[in-house]
DOKOL-918157 format. One record per residue (C-alpha): residue in three letters; y, z, x negated. Coordinates in steps of 0.2 Angstrom, whole numbers, plus 5000, padded with zeros to 4 digits. Layout:
N
R  type     Y     Z     X
R   ALA     Y     Z     X
...
This chain:
707
R  type     Y     Z     X
R   MET  5667  5414  4655
R   LYS  5651  5424  4652
R   PHE  5645  5426  4635
R   ARG  5627  5421  4632
R   PRO  5620  5426  4616
R   SER  5605  5414  4619
R   LYS  5616  5399  4619
R   VAL  5625  5404  4603
R   TRP  5608  5406  4594
R   LEU  5602  5389  4601
R   ARG  5618  5381  4595
R   ARG  5616  5389  4578
R   GLY  5598  5384  4576
R   ALA  5603  5366  4580
R   THR  5616  5366  4567
R   ILE  5604  5373  4554
R   ALA  5591  5360  4559
R   THR  5604  5346  4557
R   LEU  5610  5352  4540
R   ALA  5592  5353  4535
R   LEU  5589  5335  4539
R   VAL  5602  5329  4527
R   PRO  5593  5333  4511
R   LEU  5577  5327  4519
R   ILE  5585  5310  4522
R   LEU  5592  5309  4504
R   VAL  5575  5314  4497
R   GLY  5568  5300  4508
R   VAL  5580  5287  4501
R   PHE  5577  5293  4483
R   LEU  5558  5291  4486
R   ALA  5560  5274  4494
R   MET  5571  5268  4479
R   HIS  5559  5276  4467
R   ALA  5544  5267  4475
R   GLU  5554  5250  4474
R   PHE  5558  5252  4456
R   ARG  5540  5255  4452
R   ALA  5535  5240  4462
R   VAL  5548  5229  4453
R   ALA  5542  5236  4436
R   GLN  5524  5232  4441
R   LEU  5529  5214  4447
R   ARG  5538  5212  4430
R   ASP  5522  5218  4421
R   VAL  5510  5207  4431
R   SER  5522  5192  4429
R   GLU  5523  5194  4410
R   ARG  5504  5196  4409
R   THR  5502  5180  4420
R   ASP  5514  5170  4409
R   ALA  5505  5176  4393
R   LYS  5488  5171  4400
R   ARG  5494  5154  4406
R   ASP  5501  5151  4389
R   LEU  5484  5155  4382
R   PHE  5476  5142  4394
R   ALA  5489  5129  4387
R   ASP  5485  5134  4369
R   ILE  5466  5132  4373
R   LEU  5469  5115  4380
R   ILE  5480  5110  4366
R   ALA  5467  5116  4353
R   HIS  5454  5106  4361
R   ALA  5465  5090  4362
R   ASP  5469  5093  4343
R   VAL  5450  5093  4340
R   GLU  5447  5077  4350
R   THR  5462  5068  4342
R   GLY  5458  5074  4324
R   VAL  5440  5069  4325
R   ARG  5444  5051  4332
R   GLY  5456  5048  4318
R   PHE  5443  5054  4306
R   ILE  5431  5042  4313
R   ILE  5443  5027  4312
R   THR  5449  5030  4295
R   ALA  5437  5042  4286
R   ASP  5452  5050  4279
R   ASP  5450  5070  4278
R   ARG  5469  5072  4282
R   TYR  5465  5068  4300
R   LEU  5454  5083  4301
R   GLU  5468  5095  4298
R   PRO  5471  5098  4317
R   TYR  5453  5099  4320
R   ASN  5451  5113  4307
R   ILE  5466  5123  4314
R   ALA  5459  5122  4331
R   LEU  5442  5128  4326
R   LEU  5451  5143  4318
R   ARG  5462  5147  4334
R   ARG  5449  5144  4347
R   GLU  5439  5161  4345
R   SER  5455  5171  4344
R   LEU  5462  5162  4360
R   PHE  5446  5166  4370
R   SER  5446  5184  4364
R   ALA  5464  5186  4369
R   ILE  5460  5180  4387
R   GLU  5444  5191  4388
R   ASP  5453  5206  4382
R   GLN  5463  5206  4399
R   GLY  5447  5212  4407
R   GLU  5449  5204  4424
R   PRO  5432  5203  4433
R   GLU  5438  5188  4445
R   ILE  5440  5176  4430
R   HIS  5424  5181  4420
R   ALA  5413  5167  4427
R   ALA  5427  5154  4424
R   LEU  5429  5160  4406
R   ALA  5410  5159  4404
R   ARG  5410  5141  4410
R   LEU  5425  5137  4399
R   ARG  5417  5144  4384
R   LYS  5401  5134  4387
R   LEU  5411  5118  4389
R   SER  5421  5122  4373
R   ASP  5405  5125  4364
R   ALA  5398  5108  4369
R   LYS  5414  5100  4365
R   LEU  5415  5107  4347
R   ALA  5397  5103  4345
R   ASN  5399  5085  4349
R   ALA  5415  5084  4337
R   ALA  5405  5092  4323
R   LEU  5391  5080  4325
R   ASN  5403  5065  4324
R   VAL  5411  5073  4308
R   SER  5394  5075  4301
R   ASP  5389  5057  4304
R   VAL  5405  5050  4296
R   ARG  5403  5060  4281
R   ALA  5385  5054  4280
R   GLY  5391  5036  4281
R   ARG  5385  5034  4299
R   ILE  5402  5028  4305
R   ARG  5394  5016  4317
R   GLN  5384  5029  4325
R   ALA  5398  5040  4327
R   ARG  5409  5027  4335
R   GLU  5395  5023  4347
R   ARG  5394  5041  4352
R   VAL  5412  5041  4356
R   ALA  5410  5025  4366
R   THR  5398  5034  4377
R   GLY  5412  5044  4384
R   ASN  5403  5061  4383
R   GLY  5417  5069  4373
R   LYS  5430  5063  4386
R   ALA  5420  5070  4400
R   LEU  5419  5087  4392
R   MET  5437  5086  4389
R   ASP  5440  5082  4407
R   GLU  5429  5097  4412
R   ILE  5439  5108  4401
R   ARG  5455  5102  4408
R   ARG  5449  5106  4426
R   GLU  5443  5123  4422
R   LEU  5459  5127  4413
R   ALA  5469  5120  4428
R   ASP  5459  5131  4440
R   LEU  5462  5147  4430
R   ASP  5481  5142  4429
R   ALA  5481  5139  4448
R   HIS  5473  5156  4451
R   GLU  5485  5165  4440
R   ALA  5500  5156  4448
R   ALA  5493  5160  4466
R   LYS  5491  5179  4461
R   LEU  5508  5179  4455
R   ALA  5515  5171  4470
R   GLN  5506  5183  4482
R   LEU  5512  5198  4472
R   THR  5530  5191  4473
R   GLU  5528  5188  4492
R   ARG  5522  5206  4494
R   SER  5536  5213  4483
R   SER  5549  5203  4494
R   ALA  5542  5210  4510
R   SER  5542  5228  4503
R   ARG  5560  5225  4497
R   ALA  5565  5219  4514
R   MET  5557  5234  4522
R   LEU  5565  5246  4510
R   GLU  5582  5238  4514
R   ARG  5579  5241  4532
R   SER  5572  5259  4529
R   VAL  5586  5264  4518
R   THR  5599  5256  4530
R   ALA  5591  5266  4544
R   MET  5591  5282  4534
R   LEU  5609  5280  4529
R   ILE  5614  5276  4547
R   GLY  5604  5292  4552
R   LEU  5613  5302  4538
R   ALA  5630  5296  4544
R   LEU  5625  5301  4562
R   LEU  5619  5318  4557
R   LEU  5635  5321  4547
R   ALA  5645  5316  4562
R   MET  5635  5328  4573
R   VAL  5637  5342  4560
R   THR  5655  5339  4560
R   MET  5656  5339  4579
R   ILE  5645  5355  4579
R   VAL  5656  5364  4566
R   ASN  5672  5359  4575
R   ARG  5664  5365  4592
R   SER  5659  5381  4583
R   PHE  5676  5384  4576
R   ARG  5683  5381  4593
R   MET  5671  5392  4602
R   ARG  5673  5406  4589
R   SER  5692  5405  4592
R   GLU  5689  5406  4611
R   ALA  5677  5420  4608
R   MET  5690  5429  4597
R   ASP  5703  5427  4611
R   ARG  5691  5433  4624
R   ALA  5686  5448  4613
R   GLU  5705  5452  4610
R   ARG  5708  5451  4629
R   LEU  5693  5461  4633
R   SER  5699  5474  4620
R   ASP  5716  5474  4628
R   ARG  5708  5477  4645
R   GLN  5697  5490  4638
R   LYS  5712  5499  4631
R   ALA  5721  5498  4647
R   LEU  5705  5505  4656
R   PHE  5703  5518  4643
R   ALA  5721  5523  4644
R   GLY  5723  5521  4663
R   THR  5708  5530  4670
R   VAL  5710  5546  4680
R   ASP  5696  5554  4671
R   GLY  5698  5561  4654
R   VAL  5688  5550  4641
R   MET  5685  5555  4623
R   LEU  5675  5547  4609
R   LEU  5666  5560  4599
R   ASP  5657  5559  4582
R   GLY  5639  5564  4579
R   ARG  5644  5582  4577
R   GLY  5655  5583  4593
R   ARG  5672  5581  4585
R   ILE  5685  5572  4595
R   LEU  5689  5555  4587
R   ARG  5699  5547  4601
R   MET  5705  5552  4618
R   ASN  5715  5544  4633
R   PRO  5731  5552  4641
R   SER  5721  5559  4655
R   VAL  5713  5572  4643
R   SER  5731  5579  4639
R   ARG  5735  5579  4658
R   ILE  5719  5588  4663
R   PHE  5719  5601  4648
R   GLY  5737  5602  4643
R   TYR  5734  5598  4625
R   SER  5743  5584  4615
R   GLU  5733  5571  4606
R   GLU  5739  5578  4589
R   GLU  5732  5595  4594
R   LEU  5715  5589  4599
R   LEU  5710  5574  4587
R   GLY  5698  5581  4574
R   GLN  5695  5597  4584
R   HIS  5677  5601  4591
R   ASN  5675  5597  4610
R   MET  5670  5615  4612
R   VAL  5689  5620  4612
R   LEU  5690  5613  4629
R   LEU  5676  5624  4636
R   GLU  5677  5642  4643
R   THR  5660  5647  4636
R   PRO  5660  5649  4617
R   TYR  5644  5640  4613
R   SER  5638  5640  4595
R   MET  5638  5625  4584
R   GLU  5618  5625  4585
R   GLN  5619  5625  4604
R   SER  5631  5611  4604
R   MET  5621  5600  4592
R   ALA  5605  5604  4602
R   TRP  5614  5598  4618
R   LEU  5621  5582  4610
R   GLN  5603  5578  4604
R   SER  5597  5578  4622
R   VAL  5610  5565  4627
R   GLY  5603  5547  4629
R   VAL  5612  5530  4631
R   ALA  5619  5525  4647
R   GLY  5607  5515  4659
R   LYS  5607  5507  4676
R   HIS  5608  5524  4684
R   GLY  5624  5529  4675
R   ALA  5628  5540  4660
R   GLY  5615  5547  4647
R   ARG  5618  5565  4654
R   ARG  5628  5573  4667
R   GLN  5632  5592  4668
R   GLU  5645  5603  4675
R   PHE  5655  5615  4664
R   THR  5669  5627  4666
R   GLY  5684  5620  4657
R   LYS  5699  5629  4649
R   ARG  5716  5623  4649
R   SER  5729  5626  4635
R   ASP  5737  5640  4645
R   GLY  5720  5649  4646
R   THR  5716  5645  4665
R   THR  5699  5639  4669
R   PHE  5693  5625  4681
R   ASP  5677  5617  4686
R   THR  5673  5600  4677
R   GLU  5659  5587  4677
R   VAL  5655  5579  4661
R   ALA  5646  5562  4660
R   ILE  5641  5559  4642
R   SER  5632  5544  4634
R   MET  5627  5540  4616
R   ILE  5633  5525  4607
R   HIS  5628  5518  4590
R   GLY  5643  5518  4578
R   GLU  5644  5509  4561
R   THR  5636  5523  4551
R   GLU  5631  5536  4564
R   LYS  5628  5540  4582
R   ASN  5644  5543  4592
R   TYR  5646  5549  4610
R   VAL  5658  5544  4624
R   ALA  5662  5558  4636
R   ALA  5670  5556  4653
R   ILE  5677  5573  4660
R   ARG  5682  5575  4678
R   ASP  5691  5589  4686
R   ILE  5680  5594  4701
R   SER  5689  5610  4706
R   ASP  5696  5603  4722
R   ARG  5678  5596  4726
R   LYS  5670  5613  4723
R   ARG  5683  5621  4733
R   ALA  5680  5610  4747
R   GLU  5661  5612  4746
R   ARG  5663  5631  4746
R   MET  5675  5630  4761
R   LYS  5662  5618  4770
R   THR  5648  5629  4766
R   GLU  5657  5645  4772
R   PHE  5663  5636  4788
R   VAL  5646  5630  4792
R   SER  5638  5646  4788
R   THR  5651  5656  4798
R   VAL  5650  5644  4813
R   SER  5631  5643  4813
R   HIS  5629  5662  4812
R   GLU  5643  5665  4825
R   LEU  5634  5652  4837
R   ARG  5617  5658  4834
R   THR  5619  5676  4841
R   PRO  5627  5670  4858
R   LEU  5615  5656  4859
R   THR  5600  5667  4857
R   SER  5607  5678  4871
R   ILE  5610  5663  4882
R   GLY  5593  5656  4879
R   GLY  5585  5672  4882
R   SER  5594  5675  4898
R   LEU  5590  5657  4904
R   GLY  5572  5660  4900
R   LEU  5572  5676  4910
R   LEU  5580  5667  4925
R   GLU  5568  5652  4923
R   GLY  5553  5665  4923
R   GLY  5559  5673  4939
R   ALA  5566  5689  4932
R   ALA  5580  5689  4944
R   GLY  5570  5684  4958
R   PRO  5564  5667  4965
R   LEU  5577  5652  4962
R   GLU  5580  5638  4974
R   GLU  5574  5621  4968
R   LYS  5592  5615  4964
R   ALA  5596  5631  4954
R   LYS  5580  5631  4945
R   ARG  5583  5613  4940
R   LEU  5601  5618  4933
R   VAL  5593  5632  4924
R   GLU  5580  5621  4916
R   ILE  5594  5609  4910
R   ALA  5604  5623  4903
R   LYS  5589  5630  4894
R   SER  5584  5613  4887
R   ASN  5602  5610  4880
R   CYS  5603  5628  4873
R   ASP  5586  5626  4864
R   ARG  5593  5609  4857
R   LEU  5609  5618  4850
R   ILE  5598  5631  4842
R   ARG  5588  5618  4834
R   LEU  5603  5609  4827
R   ILE  5610  5625  4820
R   ASN  5594  5629  4812
R   ASP  5593  5612  4804
R   ILE  5610  5613  4798
R   LEU  5607  5629  4790
R   ASP  5591  5623  4782
R   ILE  5598  5607  4775
R   GLU  5613  5618  4767
R   LYS  5601  5630  4760
R   ILE  5590  5617  4752
R   GLU  5604  5607  4745
R   SER  5613  5623  4738
R   GLY  5596  5629  4730
R   LYS  5596  5645  4741
R   MET  5581  5641  4751
R   GLU  5566  5651  4743
R   PHE  5549  5643  4742
R   ASP  5533  5653  4742
R   LEU  5522  5642  4732
R   ARG  5503  5645  4734
R   ARG  5486  5636  4733
R   MET  5483  5630  4751
R   GLN  5472  5617  4760
R   VAL  5479  5602  4769
R   GLY  5467  5602  4783
R   PRO  5472  5619  4791
R   LEU  5490  5614  4788
R   ILE  5488  5598  4799
R   GLY  5478  5608  4812
R   ARG  5492  5621  4814
R   THR  5505  5607  4816
R   VAL  5495  5597  4829
R   SER  5492  5613  4839
R   SER  5510  5618  4839
R   MET  5515  5600  4843
R   ASN  5503  5597  4857
R   GLY  5514  5604  4871
R   PHE  5529  5593  4865
R   ALA  5517  5578  4864
R   ASP  5511  5581  4882
R   GLN  5529  5581  4888
R   HIS  5531  5564  4881
R   GLY  5514  5558  4887
R   VAL  5508  5555  4869
R   THR  5491  5559  4862
R   LEU  5489  5567  4844
R   THR  5474  5563  4834
R   THR  5469  5567  4816
R   VAL  5458  5559  4803
R   LEU  5454  5570  4789
R   PRO  5442  5568  4774
R   PRO  5426  5578  4774
R   TRP  5430  5587  4758
R   PRO  5444  5600  4757
R   GLN  5461  5594  4750
R   CYS  5471  5607  4741
R   VAL  5490  5607  4736
R   VAL  5502  5620  4729
R   GLY  5515  5623  4741
R   ASP  5524  5634  4754
R   PRO  5514  5634  4770
R   ASP  5529  5637  4782
R   LYS  5540  5624  4773
R   LEU  5526  5610  4773
R   GLU  5522  5614  4791
R   GLN  5541  5612  4795
R   LEU  5540  5595  4785
R   LEU  5525  5589  4795
R   THR  5532  5595  4811
R   ASN  5548  5585  4809
R   LEU  5538  5569  4805
R   VAL  5526  5571  4820
R   SER  5541  5575  4832
R   ASN  5550  5560  4826
R   ALA  5534  5549  4829
R   VAL  5531  5557  4846
R   LYS  5549  5553  4852
R   HIS  5548  5535  4847
R   THR  5530  5532  4854
R   PRO  5529  5524  4871
R   LYS  5522  5535  4885
R   GLY  5503  5534  4885
R   GLY  5503  5530  4866
R   GLU  5495  5538  4852
R   VAL  5501  5546  4836
R   GLU  5488  5547  4822
R   ILE  5489  5559  4807
R   PHE  5479  5554  4792
R   SER  5475  5563  4776
R   THR  5469  5554  4760
R   HIS  5470  5554  4742
R   ASP  5482  5543  4732
R   GLY  5480  5545  4713
R   GLY  5484  5563  4709
R   HIS  5492  5566  4726
R   VAL  5487  5571  4743
R   ARG  5495  5558  4755
R   ILE  5498  5563  4774
R   GLU  5502  5548  4785
R   VAL  5510  5549  4802
R   ARG  5507  5533  4812
R   ASP  5516  5528  4828
R   ARG  5517  5513  4839
R   GLY  5536  5513  4841
R   GLN  5548  5499  4840
R   GLY  5549  5500  4821
R   ILE  5564  5504  4810
R   PRO  5579  5491  4811
R   THR  5583  5483  4794
R   GLU  5601  5488  4794
R   PHE  5595  5507  4796
R   ARG  5582  5507  4782
R   SER  5593  5512  4768
R   ARG  5600  5527  4776
R   ILE  5586  5533  4787
R   PHE  5584  5549  4776
R   GLY  5603  5553  4777
R   LYS  5610  5568  4786
R   PHE  5614  5565  4804
R   ALA  5606  5547  4803
R   MET  5601  5539  4819
R   ALA  5595  5521  4821
R   ASP  5603  5520  4839
R   ALA  5615  5534  4843
R   SER  5614  5531  4862
R   ASP  5595  5529  4862
R   SER  5593  5544  4850
R   ARG  5603  5555  4862
R   LEU  5591  5550  4876
R   LYS  5576  5555  4865
R   GLY  5584  5571  4858
R   GLY  5586  5576  4840
R   THR  5599  5581  4827
R   GLY  5597  5567  4814
R   LEU  5593  5580  4801
R   GLY  5574  5580  4803
R   LEU  5569  5566  4790
R   ALA  5583  5572  4778
R   ILE  5575  5590  4778
R   ALA  5557  5583  4777
R   ARG  5562  5573  4761
R   GLU  5571  5588  4753
R   ILE  5556  5599  4756
R   ALA  5544  5586  4749
R   ARG  5554  5584  4734
R   ARG  5555  5603  4731
R   HIS  5536  5602  4730
R   GLY  5536  5588  4717
R   GLY  5532  5574  4730
R   ASP  5542  5562  4741
R   VAL  5543  5555  4759
R   GLY  5543  5536  4762
R   PHE  5538  5524  4776
R   ASP  5530  5507  4779
R   ASP  5529  5495  4794
R   ARG  5513  5497  4803
R   GLN  5503  5481  4806
R   GLY  5503  5477  4825
R   GLY  5520  5486  4827
R   GLY  5526  5504  4824
R   THR  5530  5514  4808
R   VAL  5519  5524  4796
R   PHE  5528  5539  4788
R   HIS  5519  5546  4773
R   VAL  5522  5561  4762
R   ASP  5514  5563  4745
R   ILE  5511  5580  4737
R   PRO  5503  5583  4720
R   SER  5485  5590  4722
R   VAL  5480  5605  4713
R   SER  5474  5596  4698
R   ALA  5491  5589  4695
R   GLU  5505  5599  4687
R   ARG  5514  5611  4698
R   THR  5533  5610  4702
R   ASP  5537  5624  4690
R   GLY  5529  5616  4675
R   ARG  5514  5627  4674
R   THR  5496  5621  4676
R   ASP  5487  5626  4692
R   LEU  5473  5639  4689
R   ASP  5460  5628  4697
R   GLN  5463  5615  4683
R   ASP  5450  5624  4672
R   LEU  5437  5627  4686
R   PRO  5422  5616  4686
R   SER  5420  5603  4699
R   VAL  5404  5604  4710
R   LEU  5398  5590  4721
R   HIS  5390  5597  4737
R   ILE  5381  5584  4748
R   ASP  5376  5590  4766
R   ASP  5377  5583  4783
R   ASP  5381  5600  4791
R   ASP  5399  5605  4792
R   ASP  5396  5624  4793
R   THR  5385  5624  4778
R   LEU  5399  5614  4768
R   ALA  5412  5626  4774
R   VAL  5403  5642  4770
R   VAL  5398  5635  4752
R   ALA  5415  5630  4748
R   SER  5422  5647  4753
R   ALA  5409  5655  4742
R   PHE  5414  5645  4727
R   GLU  5433  5649  4730
R   GLY  5441  5654  4714
R   LYS  5425  5650  4704
R   ALA  5423  5631  4706
R   HIS  5432  5617  4714
R   VAL  5419  5610  4728
R   MET  5420  5592  4733
R   THR  5410  5589  4749
R   ALA  5401  5574  4755
R   HIS  5392  5570  4771
R   THR  5383  5555  4765
R   LEU  5378  5547  4749
R   ALA  5392  5534  4751
R   GLU  5405  5548  4751
R   ALA  5396  5556  4736
R   ARG  5398  5539  4726
R   GLU  5416  5539  4731
R   VAL  5418  5556  4724
R   LEU  5409  5552  4708
R   ASN  5420  5537  4705
R   LYS  5436  5547  4707
R   SER  5431  5564  4699
R   ASP  5422  5571  4684
R   VAL  5408  5582  4692
R   ALA  5400  5596  4682
R   ALA  5386  5600  4694
R   ALA  5378  5594  4710
R   ILE  5370  5602  4725
R   LEU  5359  5591  4736
R   ASP  5352  5593  4753
R   ILE  5336  5583  4755
R   GLY  5336  5580  4774
R   LEU  5352  5571  4777
R   ALA  5354  5562  4794
R   TYR  5347  5545  4788
R   GLU  5346  5547  4769
R   ASN  5337  5557  4756
R   GLY  5348  5567  4744
R   LEU  5335  5565  4730
R   ASP  5340  5546  4730
R   MET  5356  5552  4722
R   ILE  5348  5559  4706
R   ALA  5348  5543  4696
R   GLU  5366  5540  4699
R   LEU  5371  5558  4695
R   ARG  5362  5557  4678
R   LYS  5371  5541  4675
R   HIS  5387  5550  4678
R   ARG  5383  5564  4667
R   GLU  5366  5565  4659
R   ALA  5366  5584  4656
R   MET  5373  5588  4673
R   PRO  5364  5603  4682
R   ILE  5357  5596  4699
R   LEU  5351  5609  4712
R   THR  5343  5606  4729
R   PHE  5349  5618  4743
R   THR  5337  5612  4757
R   ALA  5329  5619  4773
R   TYR  5312  5611  4768
R   ASP  5302  5627  4764
R   ASP  5287  5618  4755
R   MET  5299  5612  4742
R   ARG  5295  5620  4725
R   THR  5299  5607  4712
R   ALA  5307  5589  4712
R   GLU  5308  5577  4697
R   GLY  5325  5577  4689
R   VAL  5331  5593  4698
R   ASP  5335  5609  4688
R   ARG  5333  5621  4703
R   VAL  5326  5621  4720
R   LEU  5334  5633  4732
R   ILE  5328  5636  4750
R   LYS  5342  5639  4763
R   SER  5332  5652  4773
R   ARG  5326  5661  4757
R   THR  5342  5660  4746
R   SER  5359  5668  4749
R   VAL  5375  5658  4747
R   SER  5380  5670  4733
R   ASP  5364  5667  4724
R   LEU  5367  5648  4725
R   VAL  5385  5651  4718
R   ASP  5378  5662  4704
R   THR  5364  5650  4699
R   THR  5375  5635  4699
R   LEU  5388  5643  4688
R   LEU  5375  5650  4676
R   LEU  5368  5632  4674
R   VAL  5385  5625  4671
R   GLY  5389  5638  4658
R   GLU  5372  5635  4649
R   ARG  5376  5616  4648
R   ARG  5393  5619  4642
R   ARG  5388  5630  4628
R   ALA  5374  5618  4623
R   ALA  5386  5604  4622
């Protein structure tokens, strides 16, 4: 089962989120209960206030009833004892109204005002009756009572008090109903939260149980993996050691003892240099370890061959693959040591055999080829047609054997590092020209035409002219052999970033899919029978790739649209870093743009600037703009009379590229003396090329010093 850290983190996050919900639910239950307690307290408070107000309404009604009863008894008997309830009611009446009004409820203010007005009228009527009785006008008082005004006021007071009491009762009922609904909702919410809490706790329990189970399984897997790693560590044929940050041996497998002859007790704690023939210093060893990286998709952090020393003092060739690992407190290293003495011995035997056989064959084949050539040329007299044909076949196969031997020697020299490269600054155009000239005869034999497409400006690389010509010859030869008769092989040269790219395009059948991965291998042929008919050693592409890589470049291929293949070789241009790590001398030279539609003038001027400036040529203003987009130009030389354009039209764009750039005109117009935006006007018939170079470099130097 594959361990996936992402799933572990997701599961851990889910557990944390679930556990975080538990206190949130408990807080929710607490807040809901607290809100309900507050609502109950509020309901109780409102209920108490309502009951108190309803009691006050009843007391007011009783007080006014006492007023009416006392006054009527006093009218009938004229006895002051009957006025006692009346007097008490008068004293209580104001306090009762004040107690109600102190509640400060706006919705009953109007009703209280009407009630007070009715009360005032009732008491005024009672006071008038009491006054008449005391004055002896008992009959008049009785007639007033008989009119029913006092009873009507009392009825109005009862109705107002009944309305106020009903209002309070309705408000209390509404609050009670709302409280009941809130309580029901609270019950449902608390029930739901408690159910959710129970589910969450159940889920947490399941997750924890699953985590414990998976942890146990992971521990079992880790233990099995550890046992397997121990078995691999102990059973591998290569010697494997674990080193600390200073190179001391911490652990080792039995193969180390088998390879070097030391026991584990003898090596543990020792520095790994005891296993090397060369006595490196501790500083050198630490510096080497610091250069080691971690293992990646391409293998160990670093590989190197050393001469090992056994316990008996004998030496042997070893290959060490070492990688850095991060320990608990410091960096550690894992070193795998392989005894390659048998492989080295076999390689030396193979190299010696190939070299011996090749050299032993080269001499007689040269004699045979020379003799056949003389016979073919008629040195021994005219040959019959049949004999001549046999000599031609023998000569062709002899040449093929010589090419095979040369290719074998070349690939061996390159791989062993014995082939010397004479690196120098050179132009790509002449290289392609020489290759095409030498291959024209071969192309004619196959009925194939060679064409070239080169840029108008010189392209320069740092390379070995002979080796690069050999590389390009191999690519062109391969393309010619696979192009149908009457076809065309095109050689293009372009710029691709900081490289010069040479493309060889054919119209062959293309490269089979199953052959693509090994096309640059030694003796690789897509179809052996077909390749034999076409000729070839199967080493040409392998040699081409090795030569390109020795120049800091590479060779590749692409399918050609419409059929065929495009082989391309990329070599760093002179502005890039050289293969030996040094910077090309031309890197510090100024770049000069020369616009002219005459090839001879462009070539002469470029040669005159050789070693003094890097000249980029352009036939048209469009080519000049392309140069400006790709390069930093320090000066520009313009021809005014181009084929269909005027070179002066380029001045504004040149100033935009670099405002202080020196601009010169090198023109055939004899009447030109000055031109707006031009620093110097030089006439071709009156100014030598050397003067043009000196003037240009002088202006560039002045602008650089001014900057």
